[in-house]
Structures are given as structure tokens and as C-alpha cells.
PDB file of N, CA, C and O in Angstrom:
ATOM      1  N   MET A   1      90.142-221.068  39.022  1.00  0.00           N
ATOM      2  CA  MET A   1      90.050-220.660  40.216  1.00  0.00           C
ATOM      3  C   MET A   1      88.461-219.883  40.513  1.00  0.00           C
ATOM      4  O   MET A   1      88.438-218.840  39.859  1.00  0.00           O
ATOM      5  N   THR A   2      87.389-220.046  41.152  1.00  0.00           N
ATOM      6  CA  THR A   2      85.807-219.119  40.928  1.00  0.00           C
ATOM      7  C   THR A   2      86.127-219.125  42.715  1.00  0.00           C
ATOM      8  O   THR A   2      86.487-219.815  43.668  1.00  0.00           O
ATOM      9  N   SER A   3      85.586-217.508  42.186  1.00  0.00           N
ATOM     10  CA  SER A   3      84.799-216.746  43.823  1.00  0.00           C
ATOM     11  C   SER A   3      83.962-216.928  44.309  1.00  0.00           C
ATOM     12  O   SER A   3      82.942-216.380  43.891  1.00  0.00           O
ATOM     13  N   PRO A   4      83.909-217.581  45.180  1.00  0.00           N
ATOM     14  CA  PRO A   4      82.641-218.217  46.148  1.00  0.00           C
ATOM     15  C   PRO A   4      81.095-216.836  45.876  1.00  0.00           C
ATOM     16  O   PRO A   4      81.287-215.623  45.971  1.00  0.00           O
ATOM     17  N   ASP A   5      80.362-217.175  45.704  1.00  0.00           N
ATOM     18  CA  ASP A   5      79.020-216.866  45.991  1.00  0.00           C
ATOM     19  C   ASP A   5      78.475-216.516  47.447  1.00  0.00           C
ATOM     20  O   ASP A   5      77.902-217.271  48.232  1.00  0.00           O
ATOM     21  N   PRO A   6      78.806-215.171  47.601  1.00  0.00           N
ATOM     22  CA  PRO A   6      79.054-213.829  48.578  1.00  0.00           C
ATOM     23  C   PRO A   6      77.649-214.934  49.962  1.00  0.00           C
ATOM     24  O   PRO A   6      77.663-215.036  51.189  1.00  0.00           O
ATOM     25  N   ASN A   7      76.535-215.600  48.717  1.00  0.00           N
ATOM     26  CA  ASN A   7      75.093-215.624  49.246  1.00  0.00           C
ATOM     27  C   ASN A   7      74.919-216.490  50.210  1.00  0.00           C
ATOM     28  O   ASN A   7      74.144-216.466  51.166  1.00  0.00           O
ATOM     29  N   GLN A   8      76.414-217.959  49.585  1.00  0.00           N
ATOM     30  CA  GLN A   8      76.271-218.957  49.807  1.00  0.00           C
ATOM     31  C   GLN A   8      76.056-219.194  51.019  1.00  0.00           C
ATOM     32  O   GLN A   8      75.145-219.994  51.232  1.00  0.00           O
ATOM     33  N   PHE A   9      76.993-218.447  52.572  1.00  0.00           N
ATOM     34  CA  PHE A   9      77.102-219.149  53.525  1.00  0.00           C
ATOM     35  C   PHE A   9      76.357-217.848  54.856  1.00  0.00           C
ATOM     36  O   PHE A   9      76.590-217.729  56.059  1.00  0.00           O
ATOM     37  N   THR A  10      75.422-217.066  53.909  1.00  0.00           N
ATOM     38  CA  THR A  10      74.352-216.477  54.525  1.00  0.00           C
ATOM     39  C   THR A  10      73.060-217.126  54.528  1.00  0.00           C
ATOM     40  O   THR A  10      72.697-217.575  53.440  1.00  0.00           O
ATOM     41  N   SER A  11      72.013-217.323  55.871  1.00  0.00           N
ATOM     42  CA  SER A  11      71.009-218.300  55.970  1.00  0.00           C
ATOM     43  C   SER A  11      69.855-216.464  56.147  1.00  0.00           C
ATOM     44  O   SER A  11      70.179-215.444  56.755  1.00  0.00           O
ATOM     45  N   ASP A  12      68.602-216.735  55.368  1.00  0.00           N
ATOM     46  CA  ASP A  12      67.851-215.887  55.727  1.00  0.00           C
ATOM     47  C   ASP A  12      67.024-216.521  56.329  1.00  0.00           C
ATOM     48  O   ASP A  12      66.090-217.139  55.817  1.00  0.00           O
ATOM     49  N   PRO A  13      67.488-216.365  58.411  1.00  0.00           N
ATOM     50  CA  PRO A  13      66.532-216.556  59.270  1.00  0.00           C
ATOM     51  C   PRO A  13      65.509-215.175  58.958  1.00  0.00           C
ATOM     52  O   PRO A  13      65.417-214.285  58.113  1.00  0.00           O
ATOM     53  N   ALA A  14      64.829-215.609  60.191  1.00  0.00           N
ATOM     54  CA  ALA A  14      63.282-215.349  59.993  1.00  0.00           C
ATOM     55  C   ALA A  14      63.412-213.723  60.151  1.00  0.00           C
ATOM     56  O   ALA A  14      64.323-213.235  60.820  1.00  0.00           O
ATOM     57  N   PRO A  15      62.289-212.808  59.387  1.00  0.00           N
ATOM     58  CA  PRO A  15      63.179-212.022  60.185  1.00  0.00           C
ATOM     59  C   PRO A  15      63.055-211.008  61.700  1.00  0.00           C
ATOM     60  O   PRO A  15      62.039-210.314  61.701  1.00  0.00           O
ATOM     61  N   LEU A  16      63.641-210.909  62.515  1.00  0.00           N
ATOM     62  CA  LEU A  16      63.093-210.176  63.903  1.00  0.00           C
ATOM     63  C   LEU A  16      62.004-209.106  63.319  1.00  0.00           C
ATOM     64  O   LEU A  16      61.900-208.223  62.468  1.00  0.00           O
ATOM     65  N   GLN A  17      61.285-209.747  64.307  1.00  0.00           N
ATOM     66  CA  GLN A  17      60.474-208.344  64.916  1.00  0.00           C
ATOM     67  C   GLN A  17      61.120-207.496  65.509  1.00  0.00           C
ATOM     68  O   GLN A  17      62.163-207.920  66.008  1.00  0.00           O
ATOM     69  N   LYS A  18      60.753-205.745  65.742  1.00  0.00           N
ATOM     70  CA  LYS A  18      60.625-204.996  66.102  1.00  0.00           C
ATOM     71  C   LYS A  18      59.486-203.946  66.398  1.00  0.00           C
ATOM     72  O   LYS A  18      58.538-203.333  65.907  1.00  0.00           O
ATOM     73  N   SER A  19      60.049-204.108  67.262  1.00  0.00           N
ATOM     74  CA  SER A  19      58.486-203.504  68.788  1.00  0.00           C
ATOM     75  C   SER A  19      58.971-202.482  68.334  1.00  0.00           C
ATOM     76  O   SER A  19      60.029-202.250  67.750  1.00  0.00           O
ATOM     77  N   ASP A  20      57.547-201.458  68.848  1.00  0.00           N
ATOM     78  CA  ASP A  20      57.561-199.836  67.899  1.00  0.00           C
ATOM     79  C   ASP A  20      56.448-199.587  69.588  1.00  0.00           C
ATOM     80  O   ASP A  20      55.829-198.523  69.565  1.00  0.00           O
ATOM     81  N   VAL A  21      56.349-199.971  70.164  1.00  0.00           N
ATOM     82  CA  VAL A  21      56.421-199.480  71.398  1.00  0.00           C
ATOM     83  C   VAL A  21      57.652-198.378  71.525  1.00  0.00           C
ATOM     84  O   VAL A  21      58.763-198.896  71.412  1.00  0.00           O
ATOM     85  N   LYS A  22      57.647-197.203  71.703  1.00  0.00           N
ATOM     86  CA  LYS A  22      58.413-196.193  72.502  1.00  0.00           C
ATOM     87  C   LYS A  22      57.661-195.480  73.488  1.00  0.00           C
ATOM     88  O   LYS A  22      56.540-194.980  73.381  1.00  0.00           O
ATOM     89  N   ILE A  23      58.697-195.514  74.781  1.00  0.00           N
ATOM     90  CA  ILE A  23      58.321-195.159  75.813  1.00  0.00           C
ATOM     91  C   ILE A  23      59.602-194.031  75.863  1.00  0.00           C
ATOM     92  O   ILE A  23      60.812-193.944  75.655  1.00  0.00           O
ATOM     93  N   PRO A  24      58.184-193.078  76.381  1.00  0.00           N
ATOM     94  CA  PRO A  24      58.986-191.451  76.616  1.00  0.00           C
ATOM     95  C   PRO A  24      59.969-191.203  77.751  1.00  0.00           C
ATOM     96  O   PRO A  24      60.025-191.977  78.707  1.00  0.00           O
ATOM     97  N   SER A  25      60.839-189.995  77.638  1.00  0.00           N
ATOM     98  CA  SER A  25      61.804-190.329  78.367  1.00  0.00           C
ATOM     99  C   SER A  25      60.930-190.011  79.843  1.00  0.00           C
ATOM    100  O   SER A  25      60.888-190.827  80.763  1.00  0.00           O
ATOM    101  N   GLU A  26      60.255-188.680  79.872  1.00  0.00           N
ATOM    102  CA  GLU A  26      59.293-188.638  80.784  1.00  0.00           C
ATOM    103  C   GLU A  26      58.479-189.537  82.275  1.00  0.00           C
ATOM    104  O   GLU A  26      58.073-189.364  83.425  1.00  0.00           O
ATOM    105  N   ILE A  27      58.683-190.804  80.923  1.00  0.00           N
ATOM    106  CA  ILE A  27      58.482-191.735  82.704  1.00  0.00           C
ATOM    107  C   ILE A  27      59.078-192.521  82.671  1.00  0.00           C
ATOM    108  O   ILE A  27      59.087-193.449  83.480  1.00  0.00           O
ATOM    109  N   LEU A  28      60.153-192.314  81.173  1.00  0.00           N
ATOM    110  CA  LEU A  28      61.978-193.560  82.610  1.00  0.00           C
ATOM    111  C   LEU A  28      62.210-192.658  83.296  1.00  0.00           C
ATOM    112  O   LEU A  28      62.565-193.143  84.371  1.00  0.00           O
ATOM    113  N   LEU A  29      62.251-190.694  83.395  1.00  0.00           N
ATOM    114  CA  LEU A  29      63.153-190.606  84.432  1.00  0.00           C
ATOM    115  C   LEU A  29      62.153-191.145  85.520  1.00  0.00           C
ATOM    116  O   LEU A  29      62.500-191.882  86.442  1.00  0.00           O
ATOM    117  N   SER A  30      60.508-190.565  85.246  1.00  0.00           N
ATOM    118  CA  SER A  30      59.758-190.516  86.696  1.00  0.00           C
ATOM    119  C   SER A  30      59.888-191.697  87.199  1.00  0.00           C
ATOM    120  O   SER A  30      59.430-191.801  88.337  1.00  0.00           O
ATOM    121  N   VAL A  31      60.573-193.068  86.537  1.00  0.00           N
ATOM    122  CA  VAL A  31      60.402-194.689  87.049  1.00  0.00           C
ATOM    123  C   VAL A  31      61.804-194.914  87.940  1.00  0.00           C
ATOM    124  O   VAL A  31      62.049-195.580  88.947  1.00  0.00           O
ATOM    125  N   LEU A  32      62.874-193.744  86.795  1.00  0.00           N
ATOM    126  CA  LEU A  32      63.663-194.571  88.002  1.00  0.00           C
ATOM    127  C   LEU A  32      65.302-193.119  88.841  1.00  0.00           C
ATOM    128  O   LEU A  32      66.449-193.125  89.286  1.00  0.00           O
ATOM    129  N   THR A  33      64.182-192.219  88.530  1.00  0.00           N
ATOM    130  CA  THR A  33      64.939-190.993  90.147  1.00  0.00           C
ATOM    131  C   THR A  33      64.187-191.513  91.156  1.00  0.00           C
ATOM    132  O   THR A  33      64.035-190.481  91.809  1.00  0.00           O
ATOM    133  N   PRO A  34      63.370-192.696  92.010  1.00  0.00           N
ATOM    134  CA  PRO A  34      62.686-192.895  93.701  1.00  0.00           C
ATOM    135  C   PRO A  34      64.209-193.875  93.229  1.00  0.00           C
ATOM    136  O   PRO A  34      65.094-193.115  93.624  1.00  0.00           O
ATOM    137  N   PRO A  35      64.796-194.881  92.731  1.00  0.00           N
ATOM    138  CA  PRO A  35      65.962-195.611  93.277  1.00  0.00           C
ATOM    139  C   PRO A  35      67.283-194.618  93.084  1.00  0.00           C
ATOM    140  O   PRO A  35      68.131-194.356  93.937  1.00  0.00           O
ATOM    141  N   LEU A  36      67.212-194.157  91.760  1.00  0.00           N
ATOM    142  CA  LEU A  36      68.886-193.473  92.357  1.00  0.00           C
ATOM    143  C   LEU A  36      68.624-192.335  93.518  1.00  0.00           C
ATOM    144  O   LEU A  36      69.479-191.536  93.898  1.00  0.00           O
ATOM    145  N   LEU A  37      67.147-192.426  94.052  1.00  0.00           N
ATOM    146  CA  LEU A  37      67.566-191.068  95.336  1.00  0.00           C
ATOM    147  C   LEU A  37      67.416-192.615  96.560  1.00  0.00           C
ATOM    148  O   LEU A  37      68.164-192.500  97.531  1.00  0.00           O
ATOM    149  N   LEU A  38      66.830-193.505  96.544  1.00  0.00           N
ATOM    150  CA  LEU A  38      67.244-193.742  97.594  1.00  0.00           C
ATOM    151  C   LEU A  38      68.307-194.892  97.844  1.00  0.00           C
ATOM    152  O   LEU A  38      68.451-195.471  98.920  1.00  0.00           O
ATOM    153  N   THR A  39      68.950-195.107  96.818  1.00  0.00           N
ATOM    154  CA  THR A  39      70.425-195.745  96.433  1.00  0.00           C
ATOM    155  C   THR A  39      71.689-194.451  97.403  1.00  0.00           C
ATOM    156  O   THR A  39      72.649-194.799  98.091  1.00  0.00           O
ATOM    157  N   LEU A  40      71.186-192.846  97.094  1.00  0.00           N
ATOM    158  CA  LEU A  40      72.036-191.871  97.372  1.00  0.00           C
ATOM    159  C   LEU A  40      71.477-191.521  99.743  1.00  0.00           C
ATOM    160  O   LEU A  40      72.149-191.306 100.751  1.00  0.00           O
ATOM    161  N   TRP A  41      69.683-191.709  99.391  1.00  0.00           N
ATOM    162  CA  TRP A  41      70.623-191.394 101.024  1.00  0.00           C
ATOM    163  C   TRP A  41      70.938-192.589 101.603  1.00  0.00           C
ATOM    164  O   TRP A  41      71.611-192.448 102.625  1.00  0.00           O
ATOM    165  N   GLY A  42      70.524-194.442 101.114  1.00  0.00           N
ATOM    166  CA  GLY A  42      71.566-194.851 101.958  1.00  0.00           C
ATOM    167  C   GLY A  42      72.703-195.465 102.378  1.00  0.00           C
ATOM    168  O   GLY A  42      73.015-196.406 103.108  1.00  0.00           O
ATOM    169  N   GLY A  43      73.393-194.391 101.483  1.00  0.00           N
ATOM    170  CA  GLY A  43      74.419-194.431 101.293  1.00  0.00           C
ATOM    171  C   GLY A  43      74.963-193.423 102.255  1.00  0.00           C
ATOM    172  O   GLY A  43      75.633-193.636 103.265  1.00  0.00           O
ATOM    173  N   LYS A  44      74.611-192.447 101.827  1.00  0.00           N
ATOM    174  CA  LYS A  44      74.587-190.864 103.170  1.00  0.00           C
ATOM    175  C   LYS A  44      74.587-192.127 104.361  1.00  0.00           C
ATOM    176  O   LYS A  44      75.516-192.393 105.124  1.00  0.00           O
ATOM    177  N   ALA A  45      73.378-192.744 104.277  1.00  0.00           N
ATOM    178  CA  ALA A  45      73.147-193.252 105.525  1.00  0.00           C
ATOM    179  C   ALA A  45      73.945-194.153 106.186  1.00  0.00           C
ATOM    180  O   ALA A  45      74.020-193.766 107.352  1.00  0.00           O
ATOM    181  N   LEU A  46      74.821-195.543 105.968  1.00  0.00           N
ATOM    182  CA  LEU A  46      75.535-195.609 105.935  1.00  0.00           C
ATOM    183  C   LEU A  46      76.943-195.142 105.688  1.00  0.00           C
ATOM    184  O   LEU A  46      77.537-195.656 104.741  1.00  0.00           O
ATOM    185  N   SER A  47      77.329-194.569 106.150  1.00  0.00           N
ATOM    186  CA  SER A  47      78.434-193.447 105.724  1.00  0.00           C
ATOM    187  C   SER A  47      78.549-192.907 107.219  1.00  0.00           C
ATOM    188  O   SER A  47      79.623-192.863 107.819  1.00  0.00           O
ATOM    189  N   GLU A  48      77.312-192.496 107.766  1.00  0.00           N
ATOM    190  CA  GLU A  48      77.005-191.933 108.556  1.00  0.00           C
ATOM    191  C   GLU A  48      76.929-193.102 109.738  1.00  0.00           C
ATOM    192  O   GLU A  48      76.948-192.778 110.925  1.00  0.00           O
ATOM    193  N   ILE A  49      76.852-194.314 109.365  1.00  0.00           N
ATOM    194  CA  ILE A  49      76.141-195.501 110.585  1.00  0.00           C
ATOM    195  C   ILE A  49      77.694-196.155 110.512  1.00  0.00           C
ATOM    196  O   ILE A  49      78.047-197.260 110.923  1.00  0.00           O
ATOM    197  N   LEU A  50      78.370-195.293 109.967  1.00  0.00           N
ATOM    198  CA  LEU A  50      80.044-195.976 109.790  1.00  0.00           C
ATOM    199  C   LEU A  50      81.229-194.537 110.151  1.00  0.00           C
ATOM    200  O   LEU A  50      82.447-194.388 110.253  1.00  0.00           O
ATOM    201  N   GLN A  51      80.455-194.008 110.212  1.00  0.00           N
ATOM    202  CA  GLN A  51      81.166-192.966 110.912  1.00  0.00           C
ATOM    203  C   GLN A  51      80.944-192.574 112.880  1.00  0.00           C
ATOM    204  O   GLN A  51      81.563-191.716 113.510  1.00  0.00           O
ATOM    205  N   SER A  52      79.910-193.504 113.403  1.00  0.00           N
ATOM    206  CA  SER A  52      79.348-193.340 114.601  1.00  0.00           C
ATOM    207  C   SER A  52      80.136-193.958 114.914  1.00  0.00           C
ATOM    208  O   SER A  52      81.014-193.487 115.636  1.00  0.00           O
ATOM    209  N   LEU A  53      80.177-195.724 114.371  1.00  0.00           N
ATOM    210  CA  LEU A  53      81.305-196.953 115.027  1.00  0.00           C
ATOM    211  C   LEU A  53      82.245-197.107 115.429  1.00  0.00           C
ATOM    212  O   LEU A  53      82.822-197.930 116.141  1.00  0.00           O
ATOM    213  N   GLY A  54      82.594-195.502 114.516  1.00  0.00           N
ATOM    214  CA  GLY A  54      83.840-195.163 114.750  1.00  0.00           C
ATOM    215  C   GLY A  54      84.951-194.312 116.034  1.00  0.00           C
ATOM    216  O   GLY A  54      85.913-194.298 116.801  1.00  0.00           O
ATOM    217  N   TYR A  55      83.611-193.614 115.309  1.00  0.00           N
ATOM    218  CA  TYR A  55      83.419-192.947 117.474  1.00  0.00           C
ATOM    219  C   TYR A  55      83.687-193.764 118.040  1.00  0.00           C
ATOM    220  O   TYR A  55      84.769-194.115 118.512  1.00  0.00           O
ATOM    221  N   ALA A  56      82.218-194.394 118.081  1.00  0.00           N
ATOM    222  CA  ALA A  56      82.337-195.209 119.142  1.00  0.00           C
ATOM    223  C   ALA A  56      83.920-196.170 119.962  1.00  0.00           C
ATOM    224  O   ALA A  56      84.252-196.336 121.136  1.00  0.00           O
ATOM    225  N   SER A  57      84.682-196.706 118.322  1.00  0.00           N
ATOM    226  CA  SER A  57      84.945-197.568 118.889  1.00  0.00           C
ATOM    227  C   SER A  57      86.552-196.801 119.295  1.00  0.00           C
ATOM    228  O   SER A  57      87.594-197.339 119.672  1.00  0.00           O
ATOM    229  N   GLU A  58      86.250-195.433 119.053  1.00  0.00           N
ATOM    230  CA  GLU A  58      87.648-194.488 119.267  1.00  0.00           C
ATOM    231  C   GLU A  58      87.695-194.755 120.456  1.00  0.00           C
ATOM    232  O   GLU A  58      88.472-195.552 120.982  1.00  0.00           O
ATOM    233  N   GLU A  59      86.379-193.732 121.288  1.00  0.00           N
ATOM    234  CA  GLU A  59      85.755-193.503 122.549  1.00  0.00           C
ATOM    235  C   GLU A  59      86.099-194.969 124.064  1.00  0.00           C
ATOM    236  O   GLU A  59      86.222-195.043 125.287  1.00  0.00           O
ATOM    237  N   VAL A  60      86.110-196.079 122.497  1.00  0.00           N
ATOM    238  CA  VAL A  60      87.124-197.405 123.913  1.00  0.00           C
ATOM    239  C   VAL A  60      88.385-197.858 123.966  1.00  0.00           C
ATOM    240  O   VAL A  60      88.908-198.906 124.345  1.00  0.00           O
ATOM    241  N   PHE A  61      88.865-196.572 123.381  1.00  0.00           N
ATOM    242  CA  PHE A  61      90.655-196.994 123.479  1.00  0.00           C
ATOM    243  C   PHE A  61      91.242-196.154 123.758  1.00  0.00           C
ATOM    244  O   PHE A  61      92.465-196.294 123.737  1.00  0.00           O
ATOM    245  N   ARG A  62      90.626-194.783 124.182  1.00  0.00           N
ATOM    246  CA  ARG A  62      90.722-193.869 124.580  1.00  0.00           C
ATOM    247  C   ARG A  62      91.373-192.937 125.816  1.00  0.00           C
ATOM    248  O   ARG A  62      91.983-191.898 126.068  1.00  0.00           O
ATOM    249  N   GLY A  63      90.508-194.619 126.611  1.00  0.00           N
ATOM    250  CA  GLY A  63      91.308-194.142 127.883  1.00  0.00           C
ATOM    251  C   GLY A  63      90.483-193.530 129.681  1.00  0.00           C
ATOM    252  O   GLY A  63      90.561-193.727 130.894  1.00  0.00           O
ATOM    253  N   ASP A  64      89.966-192.961 128.953  1.00  0.00           N
ATOM    254  CA  ASP A  64      89.695-191.509 129.924  1.00  0.00           C
ATOM    255  C   ASP A  64      88.147-192.780 130.783  1.00  0.00           C
ATOM    256  O   ASP A  64      87.752-192.536 131.923  1.00  0.00           O
ATOM    257  N   ARG A  65      87.611-193.862 130.039  1.00  0.00           N
ATOM    258  CA  ARG A  65      87.084-194.558 131.359  1.00  0.00           C
ATOM    259  C   ARG A  65      87.707-196.048 132.002  1.00  0.00           C
ATOM    260  O   ARG A  65      87.140-197.025 132.490  1.00  0.00           O
ATOM    261  N   LEU A  66      88.806-195.797 131.813  1.00  0.00           N
ATOM    262  CA  LEU A  66      89.550-196.949 131.970  1.00  0.00           C
ATOM    263  C   LEU A  66      90.063-196.766 133.413  1.00  0.00           C
ATOM    264  O   LEU A  66      90.517-195.640 133.620  1.00  0.00           O
ATOM    265  N   PRO A  67      90.094-197.620 134.460  1.00  0.00           N
ATOM    266  CA  PRO A  67      90.481-197.652 136.256  1.00  0.00           C
ATOM    267  C   PRO A  67      91.944-196.516 136.162  1.00  0.00           C
ATOM    268  O   PRO A  67      92.902-196.280 135.425  1.00  0.00           O
ATOM    269  N   VAL A  68      91.300-196.036 137.506  1.00  0.00           N
ATOM    270  CA  VAL A  68      93.000-195.635 137.711  1.00  0.00           C
ATOM    271  C   VAL A  68      93.693-196.795 138.721  1.00  0.00           C
ATOM    272  O   VAL A  68      93.221-197.472 139.635  1.00  0.00           O
ATOM    273  N   LEU A  69      95.255-196.689 138.026  1.00  0.00           N
ATOM    274  CA  LEU A  69      95.733-197.644 139.207  1.00  0.00           C
ATOM    275  C   LEU A  69      96.773-196.987 140.069  1.00  0.00           C
ATOM    276  O   LEU A  69      97.640-196.207 139.676  1.00  0.00           O
ATOM    277  N   ASN A  70      96.589-197.370 141.195  1.00  0.00           N
ATOM    278  CA  ASN A  70      97.351-196.527 142.610  1.00  0.00           C
ATOM    279  C   ASN A  70      98.733-197.678 141.815  1.00  0.00           C
ATOM    280  O   ASN A  70      98.684-198.879 141.550  1.00  0.00           O
ATOM    281  N   PHE A  71      99.772-196.738 141.643  1.00  0.00           N
ATOM    282  CA  PHE A  71     100.920-197.294 141.951  1.00  0.00           C
ATOM    283  C   PHE A  71     101.523-197.313 143.557  1.00  0.00           C
ATOM    284  O   PHE A  71     100.828-196.595 144.277  1.00  0.00           O
ATOM    285  N   PRO A  72     102.532-197.897 144.202  1.00  0.00           N
ATOM    286  CA  PRO A  72     103.185-197.637 145.560  1.00  0.00           C
ATOM    287  C   PRO A  72     103.921-196.314 145.279  1.00  0.00           C
ATOM    288  O   PRO A  72     104.379-196.029 144.172  1.00  0.00           O
ATOM    289  N   HIS A  73     103.979-195.721 146.103  1.00  0.00           N
ATOM    290  CA  HIS A  73     105.571-194.107 145.731  1.00  0.00           C
ATOM    291  C   HIS A  73     106.332-194.991 146.690  1.00  0.00           C
ATOM    292  O   HIS A  73     105.900-195.433 147.754  1.00  0.00           O
ATOM    293  N   ARG A  74     107.923-195.250 145.990  1.00  0.00           N
ATOM    294  CA  ARG A  74     108.809-195.739 146.424  1.00  0.00           C
ATOM    295  C   ARG A  74     109.502-194.717 147.290  1.00  0.00           C
ATOM    296  O   ARG A  74     109.797-193.634 146.783  1.00  0.00           O
ATOM    297  N   GLU A  75     109.702-194.893 148.175  1.00  0.00           N
ATOM    298  CA  GLU A  75     110.506-193.280 149.202  1.00  0.00           C
ATOM    299  C   GLU A  75     111.518-193.571 149.042  1.00  0.00           C
ATOM    300  O   GLU A  75     111.780-194.699 149.459  1.00  0.00           O
ATOM    301  N   PRO A  76     112.370-192.997 148.551  1.00  0.00           N
ATOM    302  CA  PRO A  76     114.048-192.256 148.104  1.00  0.00           C
ATOM    303  C   PRO A  76     115.121-192.106 149.933  1.00  0.00           C
ATOM    304  O   PRO A  76     115.223-191.308 150.864  1.00  0.00           O
ATOM    305  N   ASP A  77     115.712-193.526 149.489  1.00  0.00           N
ATOM    306  CA  ASP A  77     116.672-193.764 151.034  1.00  0.00           C
ATOM    307  C   ASP A  77     117.305-192.565 151.156  1.00  0.00           C
ATOM    308  O   ASP A  77     118.058-192.358 152.107  1.00  0.00           O
TER     309      ASP A  77
END
């Protein structure tokens, strides 16, 4: 029994070209900071809007603005 040739199953694809362009971390940091800050600011604004909506819906069900119903008083016999 012969052992398989290790080079038999490998093909030599065209070598991948590596890009020698390196982006400095300062540039990456300066590009990615505004989206992060906008996301945080938007989350805070959304939280405040939802909280004010919750307060408004609570006011609807509180009942101090509902009309007063006048029930007739029963006289004891």
C-alpha cells in the first residue's frame, strides 16, 4: 500500500495579493467616533421620548381630568 502524495490534492492557486495600505489607528478612531456618538445621542433622545410618552399615557388614565358624575343621594327611610 502506498501513501498518498501530499501535493496531489493541493492546487497552486494564484497568489493572493495583499494590500500594503495600512490605515493609521488615529484616522480609524476619528472616522468611527462620530457614528458612535450619534448612536449614543440618538439612544438617549429615544429613551427620553419614550419616557415622556409613558408619562402622557399615565396622565390619561389617572382620572383627574375626567368629569365628575353626580349620583343622586338616597334619603334614609
